[in-house]
SEROKOL-442667 format. One record per residue: residue number from 1; residue in one letter; x, y, z of N, C-alpha, C in turn. Coordinates in Angstrom, 2 decimals, padded with zeros to 5 digits. Layout:
BEGIN
+-----+------+---------+---------+---------+---------+---------+---------+---------+---------+---------+
| seq | type |      nX |      nY |      nZ |     caX |     caY |     caZ |      cX |      cY |      cZ |
+-----+------+---------+---------+---------+---------+---------+---------+---------+---------+---------+
| NUM |    a |       X |       Y |       Z |       X |       Y |       Z |       X |       Y |       Z |
...
+-----+------+---------+---------+---------+---------+---------+---------+---------+---------+---------+
END
This chain:
BEGIN
+-----+------+---------+---------+---------+---------+---------+---------+---------+---------+---------+
| seq | type |      nX |      nY |      nZ |     caX |     caY |     caZ |      cX |      cY |      cZ |
+-----+------+---------+---------+---------+---------+---------+---------+---------+---------+---------+
|   1 |    m | -024.39 |  020.49 | -022.70 | -023.13 |  019.99 | -023.28 | -021.94 |  020.38 | -022.43 |
|   2 |    n | -021.91 |  021.63 | -021.97 | -020.81 |  022.08 | -021.12 | -020.78 |  021.33 | -019.80 |
|   3 |    t | -022.01 |  021.01 | -019.28 | -022.09 |  020.28 | -018.01 | -021.46 |  018.91 | -018.15 |
|   4 |    i | -021.76 |  018.22 | -019.25 | -021.20 |  016.89 | -019.48 | -019.69 |  016.98 | -019.61 |
|   5 |    s | -019.23 |  017.98 | -020.34 | -017.79 |  018.15 | -020.51 | -017.11 |  018.40 | -019.17 |
|   6 |    s | -017.75 |  019.20 | -018.32 | -017.19 |  019.48 | -017.00 | -017.15 |  018.22 | -016.15 |
|   7 |    e | -018.21 |  017.41 | -016.22 | -018.25 |  016.17 | -015.45 | -017.16 |  015.20 | -015.92 |
|   8 |    q | -016.98 |  015.15 | -017.23 | -015.94 |  014.28 | -017.76 | -014.56 |  014.72 | -017.32 |
|   9 |    e | -014.36 |  016.04 | -017.29 | -013.07 |  016.57 | -016.85 | -012.84 |  016.26 | -015.38 |
|  10 |    d | -013.88 |  016.42 | -014.56 | -013.77 |  016.08 | -013.14 | -013.42 |  014.61 | -012.96 |
|  11 |    f | -014.06 |  013.77 | -013.76 | -013.81 |  012.33 | -013.68 | -012.36 |  012.02 | -014.04 |
|  12 |    r | -011.87 |  012.63 | -015.11 | -010.48 |  012.41 | -015.52 | -009.51 |  012.89 | -014.44 |
|  13 |    n | -009.84 |  014.02 | -013.81 | -008.98 |  014.54 | -012.76 | -008.92 |  013.60 | -011.56 |
|  14 |    l | -010.07 |  013.02 | -011.21 | -010.10 |  012.07 | -010.10 | -009.24 |  010.85 | -010.40 |
|  15 |    i | -009.37 |  010.33 | -011.62 | -008.59 |  009.15 | -012.00 | -007.11 |  009.49 | -012.01 |
|  16 |    c | -006.78 |  010.66 | -012.56 | -005.37 |  011.08 | -012.61 | -004.80 |  011.22 | -011.21 |
|  17 |    k | -005.57 |  011.81 | -010.30 | -005.10 |  011.96 | -008.92 | -004.90 |  010.61 | -008.27 |
|  18 |    d | -005.80 |  009.67 | -008.54 | -005.65 |  008.32 | -008.01 | -004.34 |  007.68 | -008.47 |
|  19 |    i | -004.05 |  007.86 | -009.75 | -002.82 |  007.27 | -010.31 | -001.59 |  007.88 | -009.64 |
|  20 |    i | -001.57 |  009.21 | -009.55 | -000.42 |  009.89 | -008.94 | -000.27 |  009.49 | -007.47 |
|  21 |    d | -001.40 |  009.50 | -006.73 | -001.35 |  009.14 | -005.31 | -000.88 |  007.71 | -005.12 |
|  22 |    s | -001.35 |  006.81 | -005.99 | -000.96 |  005.40 | -005.87 |  000.52 |  005.21 | -006.16 |
|  23 |    i |  001.02 |  005.92 | -007.16 |  002.45 |  005.83 | -007.48 |  003.28 |  006.34 | -006.30 |
|  24 |    e |  002.92 |  007.51 | -005.80 |  003.69 |  008.08 | -004.69 |  003.61 |  007.19 | -003.45 |
|  25 |    h |  002.41 |  006.72 | -003.13 |  002.26 |  005.83 | -001.98 |  003.10 |  004.57 | -002.15 |
|  26 |    g |  003.06 |  004.01 | -003.36 |  003.83 |  002.80 | -003.62 |  005.33 |  003.02 | -003.47 |
|  27 |    v |  005.82 |  004.15 | -003.94 |  007.25 |  004.44 | -003.83 |  007.64 |  004.63 | -002.36 |
|  28 |    y |  006.81 |  005.34 | -001.60 |  007.13 |  005.56 | -000.18 |  007.13 |  004.25 |  000.60 |
|  29 |    v |  006.12 |  003.41 |  000.34 |  006.07 |  002.10 |  001.00 |  007.28 |  001.26 |  000.59 |
|  30 |    s |  007.63 |  001.32 | -000.68 |  008.79 |  000.58 | -001.18 |  010.07 |  001.02 | -000.48 |
|  31 |    n |  010.25 |  002.33 | -000.33 |  011.45 |  002.84 |  000.34 |  011.54 |  002.37 |  001.78 |
|  32 |    l |  010.41 |  002.45 |  002.50 |  010.39 |  002.01 |  003.89 |  010.61 |  000.51 |  003.99 |
|  33 |    a |  010.01 | -000.25 |  003.08 |  010.17 | -001.71 |  003.09 |  011.63 | -002.10 |  002.89 |
|  34 |    r |  012.33 | -001.35 |  002.06 |  013.75 | -001.62 |  001.82 |  014.55 | -001.42 |  003.12 |
|  35 |    y |  014.27 | -000.35 |  003.83 |  014.93 | -000.13 |  005.12 |  014.58 | -001.23 |  006.12 |
|  36 |    m |  013.32 | -001.64 |  006.10 |  012.88 | -002.69 |  007.02 |  013.61 | -004.00 |  006.73 |
|  37 |    g |  013.74 | -004.33 |  005.46 |  014.44 | -005.55 |  005.09 |  015.87 | -005.56 |  005.60 |
|  38 |    k |  016.53 | -004.42 |  005.48 |  017.91 | -004.32 |  005.97 |  017.96 | -004.43 |  007.49 |
|  39 |    e |  017.02 | -003.78 |  008.16 |  016.98 | -003.83 |  009.63 |  016.76 | -005.26 |  010.12 |
|  40 |    l |  015.96 | -006.02 |  009.38 |  015.65 | -007.40 |  009.76 |  016.67 | -008.38 |  009.19 |
|  41 |    q |  017.72 | -007.85 |  008.59 |  018.85 | -008.64 |  008.07 |  018.41 | -009.67 |  007.02 |
|  42 |    l |  017.52 | -009.24 |  006.15 |  017.10 | -010.10 |  005.04 |  018.16 | -010.07 |  003.95 |
|  43 |    s |  018.11 | -011.06 |  003.08 |  019.06 | -011.13 |  001.97 |  018.77 | -010.03 |  000.96 |
|  44 |    d |  019.71 | -009.79 |  000.06 |  019.51 | -008.77 | -000.98 |  018.29 | -009.12 | -001.83 |
|  45 |    e |  018.10 | -010.40 | -002.13 |  016.95 | -010.81 | -002.94 |  015.65 | -010.54 | -002.19 |
|  46 |    e |  015.61 | -010.84 | -000.91 |  014.41 | -010.60 | -000.12 |  014.12 | -009.11 |  000.00 |
|  47 |    c |  015.15 | -008.30 |  000.15 |  014.96 | -006.84 |  000.21 |  014.42 | -006.32 | -001.12 |
|  48 |    y |  014.94 | -006.87 | -002.22 |  014.46 | -006.47 | -003.54 |  012.98 | -006.84 | -003.70 |
|  49 |    n |  012.63 | -008.07 | -003.30 |  011.23 | -008.51 | -003.42 |  010.30 | -007.62 | -002.60 |
|  50 |    l |  010.75 | -007.27 | -001.40 |  009.96 | -006.38 | -000.54 |  009.76 | -005.02 | -001.19 |
|  51 |    a |  010.84 | -004.46 | -001.71 |  010.77 | -003.13 | -002.32 |  009.86 | -003.13 | -003.54 |
|  52 |    l |  009.95 | -004.18 | -004.36 |  009.11 | -004.26 | -005.55 |  007.65 | -004.48 | -005.17 |
|  53 |    a |  007.41 | -005.32 | -004.18 |  006.04 | -005.53 | -003.70 |  005.47 | -004.23 | -003.14 |
|  54 |    g |  006.30 | -003.48 | -002.42 |  005.85 | -002.19 | -001.90 |  005.45 | -001.23 | -003.00 |
|  55 |    l |  006.21 | -001.23 | -004.06 |  005.92 | -000.34 | -005.18 |  004.59 | -000.67 | -005.85 |
|  56 |    l |  004.29 | -001.96 | -005.97 |  003.16 | -002.40 | -006.79 |  001.96 | -002.89 | -006.00 |
|  57 |    h |  002.00 | -002.81 | -004.67 |  000.99 | -003.50 | -003.86 | -000.43 | -003.00 | -004.07 |
|  58 |    d | -000.61 | -001.75 | -004.46 | -001.96 | -001.20 | -004.63 | -002.36 | -001.01 | -006.09 |
|  59 |    i | -001.65 | -001.65 | -006.98 | -001.95 | -001.46 | -008.40 | -003.38 | -001.86 | -008.74 |
|  60 |    g | -003.94 | -002.80 | -007.98 | -005.32 | -003.23 | -008.22 | -006.34 | -002.14 | -007.99 |
|  61 |    k | -006.01 | -001.17 | -007.13 | -006.94 | -000.07 | -006.87 | -007.19 |  000.75 | -008.12 |
|  62 |    l | -006.20 |  000.83 | -008.98 | -006.35 |  001.64 | -010.19 | -007.35 |  001.01 | -011.15 |
|  63 |    r | -007.41 | -000.31 | -011.15 | -008.40 | -000.98 | -011.99 | -009.80 | -000.76 | -011.44 |
|  64 |    l | -009.91 | -000.49 | -010.15 | -011.21 | -000.25 | -009.53 | -011.67 |  001.20 | -009.66 |
|  65 |    s | -010.75 |  002.11 | -009.98 | -011.07 |  003.54 | -009.95 | -012.24 |  003.91 | -010.84 |
|  66 |    t | -012.26 |  003.39 | -012.05 | -013.33 |  003.74 | -012.98 | -014.68 |  003.34 | -012.41 |
|  67 |    y | -014.74 |  002.16 | -011.80 | -016.01 |  001.72 | -011.21 | -016.39 |  002.60 | -010.02 |
|  68 |    l | -015.45 |  002.83 | -009.13 | -015.75 |  003.55 | -007.89 | -016.17 |  004.99 | -008.14 |
|  69 |    y | -015.57 |  005.63 | -009.14 | -015.91 |  007.02 | -009.43 | -017.01 |  007.15 | -010.48 |
|  70 |    g | -017.25 |  006.09 | -011.22 | -018.16 |  006.19 | -012.35 | -019.62 |  005.96 | -012.02 |
|  71 |    d | -019.91 |  005.44 | -010.83 | -021.28 |  005.14 | -010.45 | -021.62 |  005.85 | -009.15 |
|  72 |    e | -022.35 |  006.96 | -009.26 | -022.67 |  007.76 | -008.08 | -023.64 |  007.04 | -007.16 |
|  73 |    d | -024.35 |  006.03 | -007.66 | -025.35 |  005.33 | -006.85 | -024.75 |  004.21 | -006.01 |
|  74 |    t | -023.47 |  003.95 | -006.18 | -022.83 |  002.88 | -005.42 | -022.77 |  003.26 | -003.94 |
|  75 |    s | -023.26 |  002.36 | -003.07 | -023.27 |  002.64 | -001.63 | -021.86 |  002.53 | -001.06 |
|  76 |    d | -021.68 |  003.14 |  000.12 | -020.37 |  003.08 |  000.78 | -019.99 |  001.65 |  001.12 |
|  77 |    v | -020.98 |  000.85 |  001.52 | -020.72 | -000.56 |  001.85 | -020.23 | -001.31 |  000.63 |
|  78 |    t | -020.88 | -001.07 | -000.51 | -020.48 | -001.73 | -001.75 | -019.10 | -001.28 | -002.18 |
|  79 |    r | -018.82 |  000.01 | -002.05 | -017.50 |  000.53 | -002.39 | -016.42 | -000.13 | -001.54 |
|  80 |    l | -016.69 | -000.24 | -000.23 | -015.72 | -000.86 |  000.67 | -015.47 | -002.31 |  000.27 |
|  81 |    r | -016.54 | -003.01 | -000.07 | -016.38 | -004.41 | -000.47 | -015.52 | -004.52 | -001.72 |
|  82 |    y | -015.71 | -003.63 | -002.66 | -014.89 | -003.65 | -003.87 | -013.44 | -003.25 | -003.58 |
|  83 |    v | -013.25 | -002.23 | -002.74 | -011.89 | -001.82 | -002.39 | -011.14 | -002.97 | -001.75 |
|  84 |    r | -011.83 | -003.78 | -000.98 | -011.18 | -004.91 | -000.30 | -010.80 | -006.04 | -001.25 |
|  85 |    t | -011.17 | -005.92 | -002.50 | -010.73 | -006.91 | -003.49 | -009.42 | -006.49 | -004.16 |
|  86 |    h | -008.90 | -005.31 | -003.82 | -007.78 | -004.77 | -004.61 | -006.51 | -005.60 | -004.48 |
|  87 |    s | -006.28 | -006.23 | -003.32 | -005.06 | -007.02 | -003.18 | -005.09 | -008.25 | -004.09 |
|  88 |    k | -006.28 | -008.85 | -004.24 | -006.41 | -009.99 | -005.16 | -006.28 | -009.53 | -006.61 |
|  89 |    i | -006.85 | -008.37 | -006.92 | -006.73 | -007.83 | -008.27 | -005.27 | -007.51 | -008.58 |
|  90 |    s | -004.57 | -006.93 | -007.60 | -003.14 | -006.65 | -007.78 | -002.38 | -007.94 | -008.06 |
|  91 |    y | -002.69 | -008.98 | -007.28 | -002.07 | -010.29 | -007.47 | -002.31 | -010.79 | -008.90 |
|  92 |    d | -003.55 | -010.69 | -009.36 | -003.90 | -011.20 | -010.69 | -003.18 | -010.43 | -011.79 |
|  93 |    i | -003.08 | -009.11 | -011.64 | -002.39 | -008.29 | -012.64 | -000.94 | -008.73 | -012.77 |
|  94 |    l | -000.29 | -008.94 | -011.63 |  001.12 | -009.34 | -011.65 |  001.29 | -010.79 | -012.10 |
|  95 |    d |  000.30 | -011.62 | -011.78 |  000.34 | -013.01 | -012.23 |  000.28 | -013.07 | -013.76 |
|  96 |    e | -000.54 | -012.23 | -014.34 | -000.65 | -012.17 | -015.81 |  000.67 | -011.78 | -016.45 |
|  97 |    r |  001.50 | -011.05 | -015.71 |  002.78 | -010.56 | -016.23 |  003.96 | -011.40 | -015.78 |
|  98 |    g |  003.67 | -012.53 | -015.13 |  004.73 | -013.48 | -014.81 |  005.62 | -013.11 | -013.65 |
|  99 |    f |  005.12 | -012.30 | -012.72 |  005.94 | -011.94 | -011.56 |  006.16 | -013.14 | -010.65 |
| 100 |    d |  007.23 | -013.08 | -009.87 |  007.60 | -014.16 | -008.96 |  006.51 | -014.36 | -007.89 |
| 101 |    d |  006.28 | -015.63 | -007.52 |  005.25 | -015.95 | -006.53 |  005.50 | -015.25 | -005.19 |
| 102 |    k |  006.76 | -015.11 | -004.80 |  007.06 | -014.47 | -003.52 |  006.55 | -013.03 | -003.50 |
| 103 |    i |  006.75 | -012.32 | -004.60 |  006.29 | -010.93 | -004.69 |  004.77 | -010.88 | -004.72 |
| 104 |    k |  004.17 | -011.76 | -005.49 |  002.70 | -011.78 | -005.59 |  002.06 | -012.09 | -004.24 |
| 105 |    n |  002.64 | -013.00 | -003.48 |  002.05 | -013.37 | -002.19 |  002.21 | -012.28 | -001.14 |
| 106 |    i |  003.32 | -011.55 | -001.19 |  003.46 | -010.39 | -000.29 |  002.31 | -009.42 | -000.54 |
| 107 |    i |  002.01 | -009.20 | -001.81 |  000.96 | -008.26 | -002.20 | -000.43 | -008.80 | -001.85 |
| 108 |    l | -000.65 | -010.08 | -002.12 | -001.97 | -010.67 | -001.88 | -002.36 | -010.58 | -000.40 |
| 109 |    y | -001.40 | -010.76 |  000.49 | -001.70 | -010.86 |  001.92 | -001.34 | -009.61 |  002.72 |
| 110 |    h | -001.07 | -008.49 |  002.05 | -000.56 | -007.34 |  002.81 | -001.60 | -006.63 |  003.66 |
| 111 |    h | -002.87 | -007.02 |  003.55 | -003.91 | -006.47 |  004.43 | -004.35 | -007.47 |  005.50 |
| 112 |    e | -003.64 | -008.58 |  005.62 | -003.93 | -009.52 |  006.70 | -003.32 | -008.98 |  008.00 |
| 113 |    n | -004.05 | -009.11 |  009.09 | -003.58 | -008.66 |  010.40 | -003.11 | -009.84 |  011.24 |
| 114 |    y | -002.14 | -009.59 |  012.07 | -001.52 | -010.66 |  012.86 | -002.54 | -011.36 |  013.77 |
| 115 |    d | -003.58 | -010.63 |  014.20 | -004.59 | -011.22 |  015.08 | -005.72 | -011.89 |  014.32 |
| 116 |    g | -005.63 | -011.93 |  012.99 | -006.64 | -012.61 |  012.18 | -007.80 | -011.73 |  011.75 |
| 117 |    s | -007.73 | -010.43 |  012.02 | -008.85 | -009.54 |  011.71 | -008.75 | -008.88 |  010.34 |
| 118 |    g | -007.73 | -009.25 |  009.56 | -007.53 | -008.59 |  008.27 | -008.29 | -009.25 |  007.14 |
| 119 |    y | -007.92 | -008.92 |  005.92 | -008.55 | -009.49 |  004.73 | -007.49 | -009.70 |  003.66 |
| 120 |    p | -007.72 | -010.53 |  002.65 | -009.01 | -011.12 |  002.26 | -009.32 | -012.48 |  002.88 |
| 121 |    f | -008.39 | -013.11 |  003.61 | -008.60 | -014.49 |  004.05 | -008.58 | -014.67 |  005.56 |
| 122 |    n | -008.50 | -013.58 |  006.32 | -008.48 | -013.66 |  007.79 | -007.39 | -014.58 |  008.32 |
| 123 |    l | -006.23 | -014.54 |  007.66 | -005.09 | -015.31 |  008.16 | -004.58 | -014.67 |  009.45 |
| 124 |    r | -003.87 | -015.46 |  010.26 | -003.33 | -014.91 |  011.50 | -001.91 | -015.41 |  011.73 |
| 125 |    g | -001.15 | -014.63 |  012.50 |  000.18 | -015.04 |  012.90 |  001.06 | -015.45 |  011.74 |
| 126 |    e |  001.72 | -016.58 |  011.92 |  002.68 | -017.05 |  010.93 |  002.03 | -017.69 |  009.71 |
| 127 |    e |  000.71 | -017.74 |  009.69 |  000.02 | -018.12 |  008.45 |  000.27 | -017.06 |  007.37 |
| 128 |    i |  000.51 | -015.85 |  007.80 |  000.74 | -014.74 |  006.87 |  002.21 | -014.76 |  006.45 |
| 129 |    p |  002.50 | -014.72 |  005.15 |  003.90 | -014.69 |  004.71 |  004.68 | -013.56 |  005.39 |
| 130 |    y |  005.93 | -013.84 |  005.71 |  006.76 | -012.88 |  006.45 |  006.83 | -011.53 |  005.74 |
| 131 |    g |  007.03 | -011.55 |  004.45 |  007.11 | -010.31 |  003.69 |  005.83 | -009.50 |  003.76 |
| 132 |    a |  004.69 | -010.18 |  003.77 |  003.40 | -009.49 |  003.87 |  003.24 | -008.84 |  005.24 |
| 133 |    r |  003.77 | -009.49 |  006.29 |  003.72 | -008.90 |  007.63 |  004.56 | -007.62 |  007.69 |
| 134 |    i |  005.67 | -007.64 |  007.00 |  006.52 | -006.43 |  006.94 |  005.80 | -005.32 |  006.17 |
| 135 |    l |  005.24 | -005.69 |  005.03 |  004.58 | -004.68 |  004.19 |  003.36 | -004.09 |  004.89 |
| 136 |    r |  002.70 | -004.89 |  005.72 |  001.53 | -004.41 |  006.45 |  001.91 | -003.20 |  007.31 |
| 137 |    v |  003.00 | -003.32 |  008.04 |  003.47 | -002.23 |  008.90 |  003.82 | -001.00 |  008.06 |
| 138 |    c |  004.55 | -001.22 |  006.98 |  004.98 | -000.11 |  006.11 |  003.79 |  000.60 |  005.50 |
| 139 |    d |  002.83 | -000.17 |  005.02 |  001.65 |  000.39 |  004.36 |  000.83 |  001.25 |  005.31 |
| 140 |    v |  000.62 |  000.75 |  006.52 | -000.16 |  001.51 |  007.50 |  000.53 |  002.82 |  007.87 |
| 141 |    f |  001.82 |  002.77 |  008.12 |  002.55 |  003.98 |  008.51 |  002.51 |  005.03 |  007.41 |
| 142 |    i |  002.79 |  004.62 |  006.18 |  002.80 |  005.59 |  005.08 |  001.41 |  006.17 |  004.86 |
| 143 |    a |  000.36 |  005.35 |  005.01 | -001.00 |  005.87 |  004.88 | -001.29 |  006.92 |  005.95 |
| 144 |    l | -000.83 |  006.68 |  007.16 | -001.10 |  007.61 |  008.26 | -000.38 |  008.95 |  008.09 |
| 145 |    i |  000.82 |  008.94 |  007.53 |  001.57 |  010.20 |  007.38 |  001.30 |  010.88 |  006.03 |
| 146 |    s |  000.28 |  010.39 |  005.33 | -000.09 |  010.97 |  004.03 | -001.47 |  011.61 |  004.11 |
| 147 |    d | -001.67 |  012.68 |  003.34 | -002.99 |  013.30 |  003.26 | -003.98 |  012.34 |  002.63 |
| 148 |    r | -005.22 |  012.38 |  003.13 | -006.31 |  011.63 |  002.55 | -007.46 |  012.60 |  002.27 |
| 149 |    s | -008.41 |  012.19 |  001.45 | -009.51 |  013.08 |  001.10 | -010.33 |  013.47 |  002.33 |
| 150 |    y | -010.32 |  012.63 |  003.37 | -011.14 |  012.85 |  004.55 | -010.35 |  013.35 |  005.76 |
| 151 |    r | -009.01 |  013.49 |  005.62 | -008.21 |  013.99 |  006.74 | -006.84 |  014.44 |  006.26 |
| 152 |    k | -006.18 |  015.23 |  007.09 | -004.80 |  015.63 |  006.83 | -003.85 |  014.55 |  007.34 |
| 153 |    a | -002.64 |  014.58 |  006.86 | -001.63 |  013.63 |  007.30 | -001.32 |  013.82 |  008.79 |
| 154 |    f | -001.06 |  012.71 |  009.47 | -000.58 |  012.77 |  010.85 |  000.93 |  012.96 |  010.86 |
| 155 |    d |  001.44 |  013.60 |  011.90 |  002.89 |  013.67 |  012.04 |  003.42 |  012.30 |  012.47 |
| 156 |    k |  004.72 |  012.11 |  012.39 |  005.32 |  010.80 |  012.65 |  004.98 |  010.29 |  014.05 |
| 157 |    k |  005.09 |  011.15 |  015.05 |  004.84 |  010.75 |  016.43 |  003.40 |  010.27 |  016.62 |
| 158 |    t |  002.44 |  011.02 |  016.08 |  001.04 |  010.63 |  016.21 |  000.76 |  009.34 |  015.46 |
| 159 |    a |  001.35 |  009.20 |  014.28 |  001.16 |  007.98 |  013.49 |  001.63 |  006.75 |  014.27 |
| 160 |    v |  002.78 |  006.86 |  014.90 |  003.31 |  005.74 |  015.69 |  002.39 |  005.44 |  016.87 |
| 161 |    e |  001.89 |  006.48 |  017.53 |  000.98 |  006.27 |  018.66 | -000.29 |  005.55 |  018.22 |
| 162 |    l | -000.81 |  005.92 |  017.07 | -002.00 |  005.25 |  016.54 | -001.71 |  003.79 |  016.23 |
| 163 |    m | -000.53 |  003.52 |  015.71 | -000.16 |  002.14 |  015.41 |  000.03 |  001.32 |  016.68 |
| 164 |    i |  000.57 |  001.94 |  017.71 |  000.73 |  001.24 |  019.00 | -000.64 |  000.87 |  019.57 |
| 165 |    d | -001.61 |  001.75 |  019.38 | -002.98 |  001.45 |  019.84 | -003.55 |  000.22 |  019.15 |
| 166 |    e | -003.08 | -000.06 |  017.93 | -003.57 | -001.20 |  017.15 | -002.47 | -002.24 |  016.94 |
| 167 |    v | -001.56 | -002.33 |  017.91 | -000.37 | -003.17 |  017.72 | -000.71 | -004.65 |  017.55 |
| 168 |    k | -001.90 | -005.06 |  017.98 | -002.33 | -006.45 |  017.80 | -002.38 | -006.83 |  016.32 |
| 169 |    n | -002.44 | -005.84 |  015.45 | -002.49 | -006.10 |  014.01 | -001.14 | -006.52 |  013.44 |
| 170 |    f | -000.07 | -006.31 |  014.20 |  001.28 | -006.46 |  013.65 |  002.08 | -007.55 |  014.36 |
| 171 |    d |  003.00 | -008.12 |  013.62 |  004.01 | -009.02 |  014.19 |  004.93 | -008.16 |  015.06 |
| 172 |    m |  005.04 | -008.49 |  016.35 |  005.75 | -007.62 |  017.28 |  007.23 | -007.48 |  016.93 |
| 173 |    q |  007.87 | -008.57 |  016.49 |  009.27 | -008.49 |  016.09 |  009.45 | -007.48 |  014.96 |
| 174 |    i |  008.55 | -007.52 |  014.01 |  008.61 | -006.61 |  012.87 |  008.29 | -005.18 |  013.31 |
| 175 |    f |  007.33 | -005.04 |  014.20 |  006.97 | -003.70 |  014.67 |  008.12 | -003.04 |  015.42 |
| 176 |    l |  008.82 | -003.81 |  016.23 |  009.98 | -003.26 |  016.95 |  011.08 | -002.85 |  015.98 |
| 177 |    a |  011.27 | -003.65 |  014.93 |  012.25 | -003.28 |  013.89 |  011.83 | -001.99 |  013.20 |
| 178 |    f |  010.53 | -001.86 |  012.96 |  009.99 | -000.64 |  012.35 |  010.29 |  000.58 |  013.22 |
| 179 |    l |  010.09 |  000.45 |  014.53 |  010.39 |  001.57 |  015.43 |  011.86 |  001.95 |  015.37 |
| 180 |    n |  012.72 |  000.95 |  015.30 |  014.16 |  001.23 |  015.17 |  014.45 |  002.01 |  013.89 |
| 181 |    v |  013.81 |  001.61 |  012.80 |  014.05 |  002.25 |  011.51 |  013.61 |  003.71 |  011.53 |
| 182 |    i |  012.38 |  003.97 |  011.92 |  011.88 |  005.34 |  011.81 |  012.50 |  006.27 |  012.84 |
| 183 |    n |  013.06 |  005.70 |  013.91 |  013.76 |  006.53 |  014.89 |  015.21 |  006.80 |  014.52 |
| 184 |    s |  015.66 |  006.15 |  013.45 |  017.07 |  006.31 |  013.06 |  017.25 |  007.03 |  011.72 |
| 185 |    i |  016.13 |  007.38 |  011.07 |  016.22 |  008.05 |  009.77 |  015.32 |  009.28 |  009.74 |
| 186 |    d |  015.58 |  010.15 |  008.80 |  014.71 |  011.29 |  008.51 |  013.67 |  010.80 |  007.51 |
| 187 |    v |  012.43 |  010.64 |  007.97 |  011.39 |  010.06 |  007.12 |  011.19 |  010.86 |  005.84 |
| 188 |    d |  011.14 |  012.19 |  005.96 |  010.91 |  013.01 |  004.77 |  012.07 |  012.90 |  003.78 |
| 189 |    e |  013.28 |  012.80 |  004.30 |  014.45 |  012.76 |  003.43 |  014.69 |  011.37 |  002.85 |
| 190 |    e |  014.51 |  010.34 |  003.67 |  014.87 |  008.98 |  003.25 |  013.72 |  008.17 |  002.68 |
| 191 |    i |  012.50 |  008.46 |  003.12 |  011.35 |  007.65 |  002.69 |  010.53 |  008.34 |  001.61 |
| 192 |    r |  010.25 |  009.62 |  001.80 |  009.38 |  010.32 |  000.86 |  010.19 |  010.90 | -000.29 |
| 193 |    r |  010.86 |  010.03 | -000.97 |  011.62 |  010.41 | -002.16 |  011.18 |  009.50 | -003.30 |
| 194 |    i |  011.12 |  010.06 | -004.48 |  010.77 |  009.26 | -005.66 |  012.05 |  008.72 | -006.26 |
| 195 |    h |  012.28 |  007.43 | -006.07 |  013.48 |  006.80 | -006.62 |  013.26 |  006.31 | -008.06 |
| 196 |    i |  012.00 |  006.07 | -008.42 |  011.70 |  005.41 | -009.69 |  010.95 |  006.37 | -010.60 |
| 197 |    d |  011.40 |  006.49 | -011.83 |  010.73 |  007.34 | -012.82 |  009.33 |  006.78 | -013.06 |
| 198 |    k |  008.31 |  007.65 | -012.95 |  006.94 |  007.20 | -013.14 |  006.72 |  006.56 | -014.51 |
| 199 |    k |  007.51 |  006.99 | -015.51 |  007.35 |  006.43 | -016.86 |  007.67 |  004.94 | -016.89 |
| 200 |    e |  008.51 |  004.49 | -015.95 |  008.91 |  003.09 | -015.94 |  007.76 |  002.14 | -015.62 |
| 201 |    i |  006.76 |  002.64 | -014.91 |  005.64 |  001.77 | -014.56 |  004.33 |  002.22 | -015.23 |
| 202 |    k |  004.43 |  003.19 | -016.14 |  003.25 |  003.72 | -016.81 |  002.48 |  002.63 | -017.55 |
| 203 |    e |  003.20 |  001.70 | -018.16 |  002.56 |  000.66 | -018.97 |  001.66 | -000.25 | -018.14 |
| 204 |    l |  001.87 | -000.29 | -016.82 |  001.03 | -001.13 | -015.97 | -000.37 | -000.56 | -015.82 |
| 205 |    f | -000.54 |  000.74 | -016.14 | -001.84 |  001.37 | -015.97 | -002.56 |  001.52 | -017.30 |
+-----+------+---------+---------+---------+---------+---------+---------+---------+---------+---------+
END
């Protein structure tokens, strides 16, 4: 009985950590996306859409958490296949709640790579919505400078070097704007701040 209780507690802790990590990641991506929008001289509405898409882009992962942690027999390949559905799940969640198509499409395509190697549809170049190309850069950078279960966070310089190695994945105009942004701000002070009360988005989970 105690063993079951302990396993249940571990499971709850994993889910809770996923929720917290997803919220923090979303806020950091949102903050960077807002700076990117300004650097690229987007309208206030476009900057707002980018920031909101950044906040909510991984919400689909939370719906997958119970499955991914609940079945120990699930293979790594199967887990990866399910994780790669999260952008579509995020899209569907927001579609159910009547979000604007522009925001939903930024989220749906934010894992597409400029060279066509991304997912879920292997779009390339300008086939990918402009906002999704921006969010792609933001998402990758924030992931690299954040701790993961399998590695420690990279420092800003190393993260940028890793992104340059994979620059084919990004729209070059957007990537150059990204370099301007992160070289002109204090990432820890300006990006890694929680602007939004977690309670405001609690109902989405």
